[in-house]
C-alpha positions as CSV (number, residue, x, y, z in Angstrom):
1,M,147.4,-185.3,-61.8
2,T,151.1,-184.3,-61.3
3,E,152.2,-185.5,-64.8
4,A,149.2,-183.7,-66.4
5,A,150.1,-180.5,-64.6
6,N,153.6,-180.6,-66.0
7,I,152.6,-180.9,-69.6
8,A,153.2,-177.6,-71.5
9,P,150.2,-176.2,-73.3
10,Q,150.2,-176.6,-77.1
11,R,151.4,-173.5,-78.9
12,A,150.6,-172.3,-82.4
13,W,153.5,-172.0,-84.9
14,G,153.4,-170.8,-88.5
15,K,155.7,-169.7,-91.3
16,G,154.6,-168.1,-94.6
17,R,156.7,-166.8,-97.5
18,L,155.7,-165.2,-100.8
19,V,158.0,-164.0,-103.6
20,A,156.4,-161.9,-106.4
21,K,157.8,-161.4,-109.9
22,S,156.7,-159.3,-112.9
23,Q,155.7,-161.2,-115.9
24,G,153.7,-160.1,-118.9
25,G,152.8,-156.8,-117.3
26,R,151.3,-158.5,-114.2
27,T,152.6,-159.4,-110.7
28,R,152.7,-163.2,-110.4
29,I,153.9,-165.8,-108.0
30,A,157.6,-166.8,-108.1
31,E,157.6,-168.7,-104.8
32,L,154.9,-169.6,-102.2
33,Y,155.5,-171.4,-99.0
34,Q,153.2,-172.0,-96.0
35,E,153.6,-174.1,-92.9
36,G,151.7,-174.6,-89.7
37,C,149.0,-172.1,-88.9
38,A,150.3,-169.5,-91.4
39,K,148.3,-169.5,-94.7
40,I,148.4,-167.2,-97.7
41,R,145.5,-166.7,-100.1
42,L,145.7,-164.7,-103.4
43,P,142.3,-163.4,-104.5
44,K,141.9,-162.5,-108.2
45,T,142.8,-159.0,-109.2
46,F,142.1,-157.1,-112.4
47,D,144.8,-154.4,-112.5
48,G,148.0,-156.3,-112.8
49,S,148.8,-156.1,-109.1
50,M,148.8,-158.9,-106.6
51,E,146.9,-159.0,-103.3
52,A,147.9,-161.5,-100.7
53,V,145.7,-162.3,-97.7
54,L,147.4,-163.6,-94.6
55,I,145.6,-166.1,-92.4
56,N,146.4,-167.4,-88.9
57,S,144.3,-170.6,-88.9
58,S,144.8,-171.0,-85.2
59,G,142.1,-168.3,-84.7
60,G,144.2,-166.0,-82.5
61,V,147.5,-165.6,-80.7
62,T,148.4,-166.2,-77.1
63,G,151.6,-166.5,-75.0
64,G,154.3,-168.7,-76.6
65,D,152.8,-168.7,-80.1
66,R,155.1,-167.9,-83.0
67,L,154.4,-166.5,-86.4
68,N,157.0,-165.7,-89.1
69,W,156.1,-164.0,-92.4
70,A,158.5,-163.1,-95.3
71,F,157.6,-161.3,-98.5
72,E,159.7,-160.2,-101.5
73,A,158.4,-157.9,-104.2
74,G,160.5,-158.3,-107.3
75,E,161.5,-155.6,-109.8
76,G,158.5,-153.6,-111.1
77,T,155.9,-155.6,-109.0
78,R,152.9,-154.2,-107.1
79,L,152.1,-156.2,-104.0
80,T,149.4,-155.5,-101.4
81,L,149.5,-157.5,-98.1
82,T,146.6,-157.7,-95.7
83,T,145.0,-160.1,-93.2
84,Q,141.7,-162.0,-93.4
85,A,140.6,-160.5,-90.1
86,C,141.8,-158.6,-87.1
87,E,144.5,-160.5,-85.3
88,K,143.3,-161.2,-81.7
89,I,146.0,-161.4,-79.0
90,Y,144.5,-163.2,-76.1
91,K,145.4,-163.4,-72.4
92,A,148.7,-165.1,-71.9
93,S,148.9,-167.7,-69.2
94,A,152.6,-168.0,-69.7
95,G,155.2,-166.7,-72.2
96,T,155.1,-164.0,-74.8
97,A,153.8,-164.4,-78.3
98,A,156.1,-163.3,-81.2
99,I,155.2,-162.2,-84.7
100,E,158.0,-161.4,-87.1
101,T,157.5,-159.9,-90.6
102,R,160.1,-159.2,-93.2
103,L,159.4,-157.4,-96.4
104,S,161.7,-156.4,-99.3
105,A,160.9,-154.5,-102.4
106,A,163.3,-154.4,-105.5
107,A,163.8,-151.6,-108.0
108,G,160.6,-150.1,-109.2
109,A,158.4,-152.1,-106.9
110,R,155.6,-151.0,-104.6
111,V,154.5,-152.8,-101.4
112,D,151.4,-151.9,-99.4
113,W,151.5,-153.5,-95.9
114,L,147.9,-153.1,-94.8
115,P,146.9,-155.7,-92.1
116,Q,143.6,-155.3,-90.3
117,E,143.8,-154.2,-86.7
118,T,145.6,-156.0,-83.9
119,I,143.2,-156.4,-81.0
120,L,144.9,-156.8,-77.6
121,F,142.9,-158.5,-74.8
122,D,143.6,-157.8,-71.1
123,R,146.8,-159.4,-69.9
124,A,147.9,-160.2,-73.5
125,S,151.7,-160.5,-74.1
126,L,153.1,-159.8,-77.6
127,S,156.4,-158.9,-79.1
128,R,156.2,-157.9,-82.7
129,A,158.8,-156.9,-85.3
130,L,158.5,-155.4,-88.8
131,E,161.6,-155.3,-90.9
132,I,161.5,-153.7,-94.4
133,D,164.2,-153.4,-97.0
134,L,163.5,-151.1,-100.0
135,A,165.4,-150.5,-103.2
136,S,166.4,-146.8,-103.6
137,D,163.3,-146.2,-105.7
138,A,160.8,-148.7,-104.2
139,V,157.6,-147.3,-102.8
140,L,156.1,-148.4,-99.4
141,L,152.8,-147.8,-97.7
142,A,152.7,-149.4,-94.2
143,V,149.8,-149.1,-91.7
144,E,149.5,-150.8,-88.3
145,A,146.5,-150.2,-86.2
146,V,146.0,-151.5,-82.6
147,L,142.8,-151.7,-80.4
148,L,143.1,-152.0,-76.7
149,G,140.1,-154.3,-76.3
150,R,136.8,-154.1,-78.1
151,K,134.8,-151.2,-76.9
152,A,131.5,-152.6,-78.2
153,M,132.0,-155.7,-76.1
154,G,132.8,-153.7,-73.0
155,E,136.4,-154.8,-73.0
156,A,139.4,-152.9,-71.7
157,V,143.1,-153.6,-71.4
158,H,144.3,-153.0,-67.8
159,A,147.6,-154.8,-67.9
160,G,149.9,-156.8,-70.2
161,L,152.7,-156.4,-72.6
162,F,152.9,-155.0,-76.2
163,R,156.2,-154.4,-77.9
164,D,156.3,-153.2,-81.5
165,R,159.6,-152.7,-83.4
166,W,159.9,-151.2,-86.9
167,R,163.1,-151.0,-88.9
168,V,163.0,-149.7,-92.5
169,T,166.0,-149.4,-94.8
170,S,166.4,-148.1,-98.3
171,G,169.4,-148.6,-100.4
172,G,171.1,-150.2,-97.4
173,K,170.6,-147.2,-95.2
174,L,168.3,-146.9,-92.2
175,I,165.4,-144.4,-93.0
176,H,162.9,-145.2,-90.3
177,A,163.1,-146.8,-86.8
178,E,160.7,-146.9,-83.9
179,D,160.1,-148.9,-80.8
180,L,156.8,-148.9,-78.9
181,T,156.4,-150.6,-75.5
182,L,153.2,-150.7,-73.4
183,A,153.9,-152.8,-70.4
184,D,152.5,-153.7,-67.0
185,E,149.8,-151.3,-66.0
186,I,148.8,-150.4,-69.6
187,A,145.6,-148.6,-68.7
188,R,147.5,-146.1,-66.4
189,L,150.2,-145.6,-69.0
190,A,147.7,-145.1,-71.9
191,A,145.8,-142.5,-69.9
192,R,148.7,-140.1,-70.0
193,P,148.1,-137.1,-72.3
194,A,151.5,-137.6,-74.0
195,V,150.7,-141.3,-74.7
196,L,147.1,-142.0,-75.8
197,C,145.0,-139.8,-73.5
198,S,142.9,-143.0,-72.8
199,A,142.1,-143.5,-76.4
200,P,141.7,-147.3,-77.0
201,A,142.4,-147.2,-80.7
202,F,145.6,-146.0,-82.4
203,A,147.5,-146.4,-85.6
204,T,150.8,-145.5,-87.3
205,L,151.1,-144.8,-91.1
206,L,154.4,-144.7,-92.9
207,Y,154.6,-143.7,-96.6
208,V,158.0,-143.8,-98.5
209,A,157.7,-142.4,-102.0
210,P,158.8,-139.5,-104.3
211,D,155.5,-137.7,-104.0
212,C,155.4,-137.3,-100.2
213,E,155.6,-133.6,-100.3
214,A,152.9,-133.4,-102.9
215,V,150.4,-135.4,-100.9
216,L,151.2,-133.8,-97.5
217,S,148.7,-131.0,-97.7
218,T,145.9,-133.4,-98.5
219,L,146.7,-135.6,-95.6
220,R,147.0,-132.7,-93.2
221,A,143.6,-131.4,-94.4
222,A,142.0,-134.8,-93.8
223,L,143.4,-134.9,-90.2
224,A,142.8,-131.3,-89.3
225,R,139.6,-132.0,-87.4
226,V,140.8,-135.3,-85.9
227,A,141.9,-134.8,-82.3
228,G,145.2,-136.4,-81.5
229,A,146.2,-137.0,-85.1
230,G,149.0,-135.5,-87.2
231,V,151.3,-136.1,-90.1
232,S,155.0,-135.1,-90.6
233,H,157.2,-135.0,-93.7
234,Y,160.9,-136.0,-93.4
235,R,163.7,-136.3,-95.9
236,V,166.3,-138.9,-95.0
237,G,169.2,-138.9,-97.4
238,E,167.7,-139.3,-100.9
239,R,164.3,-140.6,-99.6
240,D,161.2,-138.8,-98.6
241,K,158.8,-140.2,-96.0
242,L,155.5,-139.3,-94.3
243,V,154.7,-140.5,-90.8
244,A,151.1,-140.1,-89.5
245,R,149.8,-140.9,-86.0
246,V,146.1,-141.3,-85.3
247,V,144.1,-142.1,-82.1
248,A,140.4,-142.7,-81.9
249,A,137.6,-143.6,-79.6
250,D,137.1,-147.1,-81.1
251,G,138.0,-149.3,-84.0
252,F,135.1,-148.0,-86.2
253,E,136.1,-144.4,-85.8
254,L,139.8,-145.3,-86.5
255,R,138.8,-147.0,-89.8
256,K,136.8,-144.0,-90.9
257,I,139.9,-141.9,-90.5
258,L,142.4,-144.4,-92.0
259,V,140.4,-145.6,-95.1
260,P,140.4,-142.2,-96.9
261,L,144.1,-141.7,-96.1
262,I,145.0,-145.2,-97.4
263,S,142.9,-144.7,-100.5
264,H,144.5,-141.4,-101.3
265,L,148.0,-142.8,-101.0
266,R,147.0,-145.7,-103.2
267,K,146.1,-143.2,-105.9
268,D,142.4,-143.5,-105.2
269,A,142.4,-147.3,-105.2
270,S,140.2,-148.9,-102.6
271,V,141.4,-150.6,-99.4
272,P,141.9,-154.4,-99.7
273,K,138.7,-156.3,-100.4
274,V,138.6,-158.0,-97.0
275,W,138.4,-154.6,-95.2
276,T,134.9,-153.4,-94.3
277,L,133.4,-150.4,-92.5
């Protein structure tokens, strides 16, 4: 009994890497690597772009798990990255899970980072980092959505840890940085009006492109009747960016808000095939 009690629980580990290149007017694979529980699938597309679906074959994340993703969009490529399903972050008996994602986009490339929602369970513990490096004319659309439990299942998050770190550079210069930490008594913190006002679903959208100012009015009109939502336009050096924040009563309502925004910024293209409403 003593020896068994000292055995550390098995932890999931995965590493995935994809490099895309432009060839014959289409975005194609230059490199593909996957190890452990990290899998990458590439459904067929018909418009010359590439869509990559990330899969965590362990079925979820808990304390001590490690996932590492790396993606490179070569010159002139169009790459959409999404996930097979919502990533579930389960209660951690010990340790903190870590998910690290690195993206880069070369000259004339576009990357859409559109994972499905991250679902936090009560007493989950996750530290997540997103690092993006853009060429001076590369386009980025990045959306991260988080659910504090599944409302339809009667779940709620009372305590735990969630750290989310974003760093985006363009032409070697920092153009966007943010750090979010929800720790300890998450429910009490999230109840504050300046935080989430008890909304269990929230999302951040970042768009870096030359047409930010042109699409700003459309996004603001779409969010005008959404309580707790807003979008801002910034110019950082030679780059323009839009940052939108959205909160909602549940995951379904959040998707109903996000899907039209994403579609508009994708020039009326639909969300990834694996997304549903």
